[in-house]
N, CA, C and O atoms as CSV, one atom per row, in Angstrom:
chain,resi,resn,atom,element,x,y,z
A,1,MET,N,N,-1.308,29.719,71.261
A,1,MET,CA,C,-0.704,30.907,70.720
A,1,MET,C,C,0.731,30.631,70.268
A,1,MET,O,O,1.127,31.028,69.173
A,2,PHE,N,N,1.502,29.953,71.110
A,2,PHE,CA,C,2.902,29.680,70.798
A,2,PHE,C,C,3.117,28.248,70.316
A,2,PHE,O,O,4.253,27.775,70.292
A,3,ASP,N,N,2.069,27.563,69.940
A,3,ASP,CA,C,2.180,26.157,69.576
A,3,ASP,C,C,3.069,25.942,68.352
A,3,ASP,O,O,3.894,25.028,68.344
A,4,ASP,N,N,2.916,26.748,67.349
A,4,ASP,CA,C,3.609,26.519,66.087
A,4,ASP,C,C,4.576,27.667,65.755
A,4,ASP,O,O,4.797,27.983,64.586
A,5,LEU,N,N,5.127,28.264,66.763
A,5,LEU,CA,C,5.981,29.437,66.584
A,5,LEU,C,C,7.253,29.102,65.799
A,5,LEU,O,O,7.645,29.848,64.902
A,6,ARG,N,N,7.893,27.986,66.138
A,6,ARG,CA,C,9.129,27.609,65.458
A,6,ARG,C,C,8.889,27.327,63.982
A,6,ARG,O,O,9.684,27.742,63.139
A,7,ASN,N,N,7.822,26.637,63.662
A,7,ASN,CA,C,7.515,26.334,62.265
A,7,ASN,C,C,7.167,27.596,61.482
A,7,ASN,O,O,7.542,27.734,60.318
A,8,ASP,N,N,6.451,28.513,62.122
A,8,ASP,CA,C,6.126,29.775,61.459
A,8,ASP,C,C,7.398,30.566,61.148
A,8,ASP,O,O,7.514,31.145,60.068
A,9,ALA,N,N,8.339,30.598,62.068
A,9,ALA,CA,C,9.587,31.319,61.861
A,9,ALA,C,C,10.402,30.676,60.749
A,9,ALA,O,O,10.992,31.380,59.928
A,10,ALA,N,N,10.443,29.351,60.711
A,10,ALA,CA,C,11.188,28.649,59.671
A,10,ALA,C,C,10.560,28.901,58.301
A,10,ALA,O,O,11.276,29.093,57.318
A,11,LYS,N,N,9.239,28.901,58.229
A,11,LYS,CA,C,8.555,29.148,56.959
A,11,LYS,C,C,8.810,30.574,56.494
A,11,LYS,O,O,9.039,30.804,55.306
A,12,GLN,N,N,8.774,31.522,57.400
A,12,GLN,CA,C,9.027,32.914,57.040
A,12,GLN,C,C,10.453,33.077,56.506
A,12,GLN,O,O,10.670,33.797,55.531
A,13,TYR,N,N,11.415,32.422,57.131
A,13,TYR,CA,C,12.801,32.483,56.664
A,13,TYR,C,C,12.929,31.897,55.263
A,13,TYR,O,O,13.601,32.476,54.409
A,14,GLU,N,N,12.288,30.751,55.018
A,14,GLU,CA,C,12.347,30.129,53.703
A,14,GLU,C,C,11.721,31.029,52.641
A,14,GLU,O,O,12.226,31.110,51.522
A,15,ASP,N,N,10.629,31.701,52.984
A,15,ASP,CA,C,9.986,32.612,52.042
A,15,ASP,C,C,10.914,33.780,51.693
A,15,ASP,O,O,10.981,34.200,50.538
A,16,GLU,N,N,11.622,34.297,52.687
A,16,GLU,CA,C,12.550,35.401,52.448
A,16,GLU,C,C,13.708,34.957,51.568
A,16,GLU,O,O,14.133,35.699,50.684
A,17,VAL,N,N,14.222,33.753,51.801
A,17,VAL,CA,C,15.332,33.245,50.995
A,17,VAL,C,C,14.890,33.047,49.553
A,17,VAL,O,O,15.626,33.391,48.628
A,18,GLN,N,N,13.711,32.503,49.350
A,18,GLN,CA,C,13.213,32.297,47.995
A,18,GLN,C,C,12.986,33.628,47.292
A,18,GLN,O,O,13.288,33.757,46.106
A,19,ALA,N,N,12.466,34.602,47.992
A,19,ALA,CA,C,12.221,35.909,47.393
A,19,ALA,C,C,13.538,36.577,47.007
A,19,ALA,O,O,13.593,37.337,46.040
A,20,GLU,N,N,14.582,36.296,47.753
A,20,GLU,CA,C,15.882,36.902,47.485
A,20,GLU,C,C,16.473,36.393,46.174
A,20,GLU,O,O,17.140,37.150,45.468
A,21,TYR,N,N,16.244,35.141,45.837
A,21,TYR,CA,C,16.848,34.547,44.660
A,21,TYR,C,C,15.960,34.601,43.427
A,21,TYR,O,O,16.368,34.147,42.358
A,22,GLN,N,N,14.768,35.142,43.552
A,22,GLN,CA,C,13.910,35.284,42.385
A,22,GLN,C,C,14.341,36.515,41.606
A,22,GLN,O,O,14.802,37.492,42.196
A,23,PRO,N,N,14.195,36.479,40.288
A,23,PRO,CA,C,14.576,37.659,39.507
A,23,PRO,C,C,13.737,38.852,39.916
A,23,PRO,O,O,12.532,38.739,40.141
A,24,ALA,N,N,14.385,39.981,40.007
A,24,ALA,CA,C,13.708,41.188,40.467
A,24,ALA,C,C,12.817,41.737,39.366
A,24,ALA,O,O,13.185,41.739,38.191
A,25,ALA,N,N,11.670,42.191,39.755
A,25,ALA,CA,C,10.765,42.826,38.814
A,25,ALA,C,C,11.241,44.258,38.583
A,25,ALA,O,O,11.985,44.817,39.388
A,26,VAL,N,N,10.808,44.827,37.492
A,26,VAL,CA,C,11.193,46.202,37.196
A,26,VAL,C,C,10.565,47.105,38.248
A,26,VAL,O,O,9.351,47.097,38.455
A,27,SER,N,N,11.402,47.867,38.894
A,27,SER,CA,C,10.885,48.731,39.955
A,27,SER,C,C,11.224,50.178,39.636
A,27,SER,O,O,12.168,50.471,38.901
A,28,THR,N,N,10.440,51.061,40.200
A,28,THR,CA,C,10.676,52.487,39.998
A,28,THR,C,C,11.564,53.058,41.089
A,28,THR,O,O,11.939,54.229,41.038
A,29,ALA,N,N,11.896,52.254,42.059
A,29,ALA,CA,C,12.739,52.718,43.157
A,29,ALA,C,C,14.160,52.935,42.656
A,29,ALA,O,O,14.602,52.304,41.696
A,30,SER,N,N,14.857,53.829,43.319
A,30,SER,CA,C,16.241,54.098,42.924
A,30,SER,C,C,17.111,52.898,43.272
A,30,SER,O,O,16.828,52.186,44.236
A,31,PRO,N,N,18.159,52.670,42.503
A,31,PRO,CA,C,19.032,51.529,42.793
A,31,PRO,C,C,19.757,51.733,44.120
A,31,PRO,O,O,19.980,52.860,44.560
A,32,ARG,N,N,20.109,50.641,44.728
A,32,ARG,CA,C,20.815,50.727,46.008
A,32,ARG,C,C,22.165,51.378,45.823
A,32,ARG,O,O,22.884,51.104,44.862
A,33,ARG,N,N,22.491,52.232,46.747
A,33,ARG,CA,C,23.795,52.872,46.695
A,33,ARG,C,C,24.744,52.081,47.568
A,33,ARG,O,O,24.378,51.580,48.632
A,34,SER,N,N,25.945,51.984,47.103
A,34,SER,CA,C,26.958,51.277,47.864
A,34,SER,C,C,27.337,52.096,49.083
A,34,SER,O,O,27.389,53.324,49.017
A,35,LYS,N,N,27.599,51.431,50.185
A,35,LYS,CA,C,27.995,52.130,51.397
A,35,LYS,C,C,29.480,52.439,51.401
A,35,LYS,O,O,29.995,53.037,52.346
A,36,LYS,N,N,30.161,52.037,50.354
A,36,LYS,CA,C,31.581,52.312,50.262
A,36,LYS,C,C,31.813,53.445,49.269
A,36,LYS,O,O,31.231,53.460,48.185
A,37,PHE,N,N,32.657,54.382,49.644
A,37,PHE,CA,C,33.031,55.481,48.776
A,37,PHE,C,C,34.467,55.249,48.353
A,37,PHE,O,O,35.360,55.151,49.195
A,38,LEU,N,N,34.690,55.162,47.055
A,38,LEU,CA,C,35.998,54.850,46.489
A,38,LEU,C,C,36.532,53.511,46.989
A,38,LEU,O,O,37.745,53.311,47.059
A,39,GLY,N,N,35.646,52.612,47.330
A,39,GLY,CA,C,36.047,51.282,47.763
A,39,GLY,C,C,36.614,51.221,49.164
A,39,GLY,O,O,37.273,50.244,49.521
A,40,MET,N,N,36.367,52.258,49.979
A,40,MET,CA,C,36.924,52.299,51.329
A,40,MET,C,C,35.821,52.102,52.363
A,40,MET,O,O,34.669,52.480,52.150
A,41,THR,N,N,36.195,51.510,53.470
A,41,THR,CA,C,35.268,51.382,54.585
A,41,THR,C,C,35.208,52.711,55.323
A,41,THR,O,O,35.988,53.621,55.043
A,42,SER,N,N,34.293,52.816,56.255
A,42,SER,CA,C,34.148,54.068,56.990
A,42,SER,C,C,35.393,54.376,57.824
A,42,SER,O,O,35.760,55.544,57.952
A,43,MET,N,N,36.036,53.387,58.382
A,43,MET,CA,C,37.249,53.629,59.175
A,43,MET,C,C,38.392,54.113,58.283
A,43,MET,O,O,39.157,54.992,58.680
A,44,GLN,N,N,38.511,53.552,57.100
A,44,GLN,CA,C,39.552,53.997,56.171
A,44,GLN,C,C,39.312,55.438,55.728
A,44,GLN,O,O,40.255,56.220,55.604
A,45,ARG,N,N,38.040,55.785,55.488
A,45,ARG,CA,C,37.728,57.168,55.132
A,45,ARG,C,C,38.050,58.108,56.278
A,45,ARG,O,O,38.560,59.205,56.051
A,46,PHE,N,N,37.759,57.697,57.507
A,46,PHE,CA,C,38.065,58.531,58.669
A,46,PHE,C,C,39.558,58.787,58.771
A,46,PHE,O,O,39.971,59.926,58.992
A,47,VAL,N,N,40.371,57.762,58.617
A,47,VAL,CA,C,41.826,57.926,58.711
A,47,VAL,C,C,42.312,58.867,57.610
A,47,VAL,O,O,43.148,59.734,57.867
A,48,LEU,N,N,41.804,58.709,56.395
A,48,LEU,CA,C,42.208,59.567,55.294
A,48,LEU,C,C,41.849,61.027,55.567
A,48,LEU,O,O,42.675,61.915,55.357
A,49,VAL,N,N,40.642,61.279,56.027
A,49,VAL,CA,C,40.216,62.643,56.330
A,49,VAL,C,C,41.022,63.212,57.488
A,49,VAL,O,O,41.389,64.386,57.465
A,50,PHE,N,N,41.300,62.406,58.488
A,50,PHE,CA,C,42.096,62.871,59.625
A,50,PHE,C,C,43.505,63.260,59.179
A,50,PHE,O,O,44.018,64.300,59.592
A,51,LEU,N,N,44.130,62.439,58.345
A,51,LEU,CA,C,45.468,62.765,57.849
A,51,LEU,C,C,45.456,64.027,56.987
A,51,LEU,O,O,46.382,64.835,57.061
A,52,LEU,N,N,44.416,64.202,56.171
A,52,LEU,CA,C,44.302,65.426,55.376
A,52,LEU,C,C,44.132,66.655,56.270
A,52,LEU,O,O,44.678,67.717,55.968
A,53,MET,N,N,43.388,66.524,57.357
A,53,MET,CA,C,43.212,67.629,58.284
A,53,MET,C,C,44.534,67.991,58.949
A,53,MET,O,O,44.870,69.170,59.059
A,54,ILE,N,N,45.286,66.985,59.392
A,54,ILE,CA,C,46.586,67.234,60.025
A,54,ILE,C,C,47.536,67.892,59.029
A,54,ILE,O,O,48.245,68.832,59.388
A,55,ALA,N,N,47.564,67.419,57.790
A,55,ALA,CA,C,48.438,68.000,56.774
A,55,ALA,C,C,48.066,69.461,56.519
A,55,ALA,O,O,48.949,70.304,56.366
A,56,THR,N,N,46.778,69.765,56.471
A,56,THR,CA,C,46.332,71.141,56.268
A,56,THR,C,C,46.756,72.033,57.424
A,56,THR,O,O,47.209,73.158,57.210
A,57,CYS,N,N,46.614,71.542,58.634
A,57,CYS,CA,C,47.019,72.324,59.806
A,57,CYS,C,C,48.522,72.570,59.807
A,57,CYS,O,O,48.961,73.681,60.106
A,58,VAL,N,N,49.302,71.579,59.485
A,58,VAL,CA,C,50.762,71.726,59.473
A,58,VAL,C,C,51.196,72.698,58.381
A,58,VAL,O,O,52.044,73.558,58.618
A,59,ILE,N,N,50.618,72.567,57.181
A,59,ILE,CA,C,50.977,73.469,56.087
A,59,ILE,C,C,50.564,74.902,56.423
A,59,ILE,O,O,51.313,75.840,56.149
A,60,GLY,N,N,49.395,75.078,57.008
A,60,GLY,CA,C,48.957,76.409,57.428
A,60,GLY,C,C,49.888,77.005,58.455
A,60,GLY,O,O,50.244,78.180,58.363
A,61,PHE,N,N,50.290,76.208,59.438
A,61,PHE,CA,C,51.220,76.693,60.462
A,61,PHE,C,C,52.552,77.092,59.834
A,61,PHE,O,O,53.108,78.131,60.190
A,62,LEU,N,N,53.074,76.292,58.911
A,62,LEU,CA,C,54.343,76.610,58.266
A,62,LEU,C,C,54.245,77.883,57.424
A,62,LEU,O,O,55.187,78.675,57.392
A,63,CYS,N,N,53.125,78.083,56.751
A,63,CYS,CA,C,52.936,79.321,55.984
A,63,CYS,C,C,52.891,80.535,56.909
A,63,CYS,O,O,53.525,81.551,56.623
A,64,LEU,N,N,52.158,80.444,58.000
A,64,LEU,CA,C,52.103,81.553,58.948
A,64,LEU,C,C,53.480,81.829,59.536
A,64,LEU,O,O,53.857,82.987,59.715
A,65,PHE,N,N,54.216,80.798,59.831
A,65,PHE,CA,C,55.560,80.967,60.389
A,65,PHE,C,C,56.503,81.594,59.363
A,65,PHE,O,O,57.312,82.456,59.707
A,66,ALA,N,N,56.400,81.160,58.101
A,66,ALA,CA,C,57.278,81.671,57.054
A,66,ALA,C,C,57.028,83.159,56.772
A,66,ALA,O,O,57.970,83.898,56.487
A,67,PHE,N,N,55.775,83.599,56.849
A,67,PHE,CA,C,55.457,85.005,56.587
A,67,PHE,C,C,55.558,85.886,57.828
A,67,PHE,O,O,55.242,87.075,57.783
A,68,GLY,N,N,55.996,85.302,58.921
A,68,GLY,CA,C,56.227,86.090,60.129
A,68,GLY,C,C,54.977,86.465,60.897
A,68,GLY,O,O,55.008,87.400,61.697
A,69,ARG,N,N,53.893,85.772,60.679
A,69,ARG,CA,C,52.648,86.067,61.409
A,69,ARG,C,C,52.610,85.389,62.772
A,69,ARG,O,O,51.759,85.706,63.602
A,70,ILE,N,N,53.523,84.463,63.003
A,70,ILE,CA,C,53.623,83.786,64.296
A,70,ILE,C,C,55.012,84.056,64.818
A,70,ILE,O,O,55.997,83.846,64.110
A,71,GLY,N,N,55.101,84.512,66.028
A,71,GLY,CA,C,56.400,84.762,66.627
A,71,GLY,C,C,56.559,83.971,67.913
A,71,GLY,O,O,55.597,83.766,68.654
A,72,PHE,N,N,57.738,83.546,68.160
A,72,PHE,CA,C,57.983,82.779,69.378
A,72,PHE,C,C,58.732,83.604,70.368
A,72,PHE,O,O,59.035,83.131,71.464
């Protein structure tokens, strides 16, 4: 059962590598979407969204304070 396991795994890997470099046939599947939005990684997007949230909260607080809706 396990006699030729290593050779089978090596052959499967070689087949996958060859399939990767062959020209792709016309497919009806949708093209792959990039996992990057605006060229940013997920951590960069998180930091940007977090900073925008903080800025919104600060601006909202300042507006409420300026119009007298918050009293100390």
